[in-house]
N, C-alpha and C positions, 0 to 999 in steps of 0.2 A: 907719249903713251909706249910703254915697252911692248915689244913684239913678243915677248917671251913669257913663261909663268914657271915659277921656280915651285917642283911637285916635291915636298918631303915624302920619302918613302921609309917607313920604320922597317928596322929589320927584326925587332921584335914583336910579337902580336899582343903579348900578354905584358901589361903595364903592374911593375912590383914596386913597393915602396923599397926605399935606399936600404933602412936598416934592415928589413927582412932580406934582401938580396946578399947584405953583407954577411949575415948569421949565416947563411947557406950557400957555401960555392958550387953547388951544383944548380942553382936557380939561375937562369939567363940574366945576366944585366942588360939594363937600357943604357949601352953605351956606342953601339955603331949606329952611326946616321948616315943616309947617303941622300946627296943631293943631284937631282937630276933636272936638266934643263929641256922643257919639251915648247913648242909651238901652241898657239890657241888652236889652229886647226887638226892638231894632234890629240886633242882632246876629246874623246868619244861623247857622243849627245846620247842624253837620257831620252828614252823611248816610252811613250805613254799608249797605254793601251787604249784603243778606241772602245765606244760604246756597244760596236757590235761583238769585240773580242770578249768584252765583259759579259753578254747576254750567253754567247755560246759556251761560255766556261761555266756557267751554271746551269745550262738548258737541261743536262742530264739528271740535274736533282730535281727539277719541277715534275710536281705530279701529273699526270695525265689521266685523260678522261678515261674510265673503266669500259673495257670493249665488250662485246656481246656475251662471250663467255663467264666474265666476271659478275654481269649483270644475271646472267642464268645461274650462275651460283649462288649470288645472294637472295635471286628469288627462292631457291630451292631450301636454302637456310631459314628464310624468314618466313616461310609460309607457314608450315605446321607450328610455328610459335607464338604467330599473331591471331588473335580471335575477334569476330566480329561478336559485339553484343547486343541485346534488347534488353531496355528495363521498362517495365511496365509501371504506371504511376496513376491512380486516380486523382483526379483534381479535387482542388478543396470546392466546399460548398460554397457560393451557391451554383457552381458549374455542374453540369451533367457528371453523373458519378460513373462514366465508364472509362477504363482504364486507357491512357494515352502512352504510344510507344515512342521511347526514345533510343537512338543508337547511338554505341560507341566501341571502343575496343579496349582489349586487355592482352599482355604480353608477358611470357615468360622469361625473367629477369634473373640475373645473377650477377653478383658482386665478386663472386671467384672468379680468377684468372682461366680457368677451364670450363666454368659455366656449370658446375655441378650443383645439385640442391636447389634449381631454380624458383622464384616465387612468382605468383599470377598476380601481376600488377595492373592499376588503372588509374587514372583521376578520380577522384571522389565527389565534387560538388555536383556533379552529373547524375548520382546514385540517390543525393539526398530525397527521402520520403519515396525512394521505389518500392513498391509493392513485391517484386519479384525481379530477379535477373537471369536472362537466359543465354546461352551460347547459342549462337546461329549457325546452321551449317553453312559450309565454304560454298561459293557460285560457281558449280562447274564450267559457265561459261567465261570466266574471267581468265585470258589468256596468260602464260608461263613467259617469265623473261622480258616482258616490254617494260618499257619506260614510258610514263606520261609527263608531257613537259610542262602543262599549265598547271593550275591550281585547282583543287579538288573541290566541287560545287558542295556549300554547306550553308545552312541557315538554321537560325534560333528557331524554336517553337514554343509558344507563348499558349496560355489556356484561352486568354481571350481570341485568338484567331483559329484555333485547331478545333477539330472535328474528331470524334474517336470513329474510326473506321473499322474495314473489314482484317486488316491486319493485326489490330490487337485481338479480334475474336479468334481469328486463325492461331495465333499464338497460344493462346489459353486453350484452344482446342488441341493443339499438337503439345499440351505441356509435359505428358507423358514420356513425349519423345525426344525432348530436349534436356540438356544437362542443365542442372538450376545451380545457381552460384548464391552465395552470400559474402557480405563483408565480414571480414574477421579482424581486420585492423584498419583502423581510418586514422589519418593524421591531417588536420583540418588547416594546420599552420602551413603545411606545405602543398595541399590540396592532391594527397594521395591517398591510394586504398589499396590494402590486399585482400585477393578473392581466394576463395574457396568452394569446392565443391557442398552443395547442401546435404547430399547424403554420401556417405562414406564409398569409396570405390566405384562412384560414377564417374569420374575424370581421373586418367593416369596421368602423373606428373611425368615430363620427358628426363631423360638422363641428363640433359646439356640444355641450356636456354640461353640467350642474347647476352652477350657479356655487355658489359659498361664501358663506354669509349673512355681512355685515359687522357681527358683533356688538359691535366698539368703536365702531361708530357711531351705532347704533341699536339699541333692545328690540326684541325679535319680539314682536308680537301675537298670532299665531294661528301654532300648529304642528300639522303633520300628518305622520303616519308612511307610509310607501309600500312595500307588500309585495304583489308579483303572486300571492303566495300566499294572501293574505286572502280573504274573501269579497268585500271590495271594496277597490280600488287603494290609497285613501285612507281614513284612521283619524284620529280626533280624539287627539292627543297633548298631553301637558304633561310637564315637566321636574318630579322630585319629589326634588329635594335630593340628598343623597348617601348612600350605602348604611352601614349601622350597623356592618358588619363592617371589622374594622382592616386587613384583608389586602385590602380594596377601595376604600381611600381614594383611589385615582388615578381612579376612574370616578364618574359621575353616573347619577343614577336616572330613569327615564322610564315613565309609564303604558303606553307603547307598547310590549308585549311580543313584537313579532316579532322572532325570533332571527336574529342573525349577519348583520351587514352592510347590515342595512334601515335606509335614510334616514330622516331628519326633517328637514321641509322648511317654508318659509314659505309664504305665501299666492301668492309670486310663485316658488315652484320653487328658491330659494334652500336650501343644504344646510347644515345646522347641525351635526350630528353624526350618527351611526351607531350603530346598536347592537351589543353585543359578547356578549351573555348574558343569563342572569337573575338577579335577586337573589335568594340562596338564603335570605334571611330574611323577603322580602316577596313572597307569590305575586302574581303577575300584574304585577309590576315589572320592568324589564330594567335592565341597566347599559348605558350608553353612552360611548362615548370622548369625554372632555373636546372642545370646538370647538376651542379652541386646538391641540390635537394633532393634529386632523384638517388642520385649515388649513396647519400648519407642515409635515406631511408631505408634502401635496399641492401646496404651494408649492416645496417642496425638490427633490423628483423633476422638477417643469416647470421648474425653475430660473429662477423669476419670484420679484418679491419678495412675501412673504407679507402679503395684504392685513388678516390682522388682527393683524401683530406688534405687539407693543407697542413695541418700539424699532427703528424704520425700519434698514433693512439698509444697509450702506455700499454705494456705488456699485464695481462690479469687486469684490465679494466673492466668492471660488470658493464655489459653490453645488453640493450633490449633485443630479448630473442624470443621465439616463439616455438611451438612444437611443429616438426614438418608435417607436410601434409599427407594422409596416409593414402 
């Protein structure tokens, strides 16, 4: 076995075809070749980056958990834009004809990048048959800036097991003090509804709402559920695949189980989806509206291009629009 290796060193880096070189004398020609003899131990060894080097190289790009300042900022942003609602519904006969109280949420959402002209949106199924819907005042005892780690306690209410209580009577007695809402647009296929005050001027629309998370542009690193009805406004949340029930394949699942219209947001306050109910096969797991459906609904009502549309809309295309809330 030879103890040396012939290494060919090319004096010209760019290889050109001979006819082209012959036509242009200024182009360097592939003529000079130098042969150098080196020993095997003189050849430099290739070094491979170990796992630790690879991890450290990309560690600065990994998203870090939000700190206390960021959580306080998110709390301050979302608190005035997410409402706690109460819907009163009279049970069908032969049940006792006293209204029952169902709790839910509504959020000011906008498909515009600057959050302008927001719409008050909730899931629609929980409002089926509702006699009236009210905005409940915020609980002053709810701490600011905190985050709840576990799931929010929630349960279904049925006509068979529930009994009318003092809460319904108290709400009816305070009806004149509360803002009453009505459904002005319902999309049963997407399970989404647009709300507006029953009386003009009873509710002032904010200048900016929560924007929609651009899920086609980047992944979401940290997800938080927002509920004024929970012990803290913010709760850690995760998406949990799809429900097993064949009749619920439209929905996604989430560990955030605050019922009906509660938004799931990024650290920056961008809304990914809202809750629509509980998964009957998995305790503590909620059903959420697919993000694409929420984005399409809000953008369609606002009459703007869907920021998460898979196929961009054509200019001049007629869109589903509503007059602004006065």
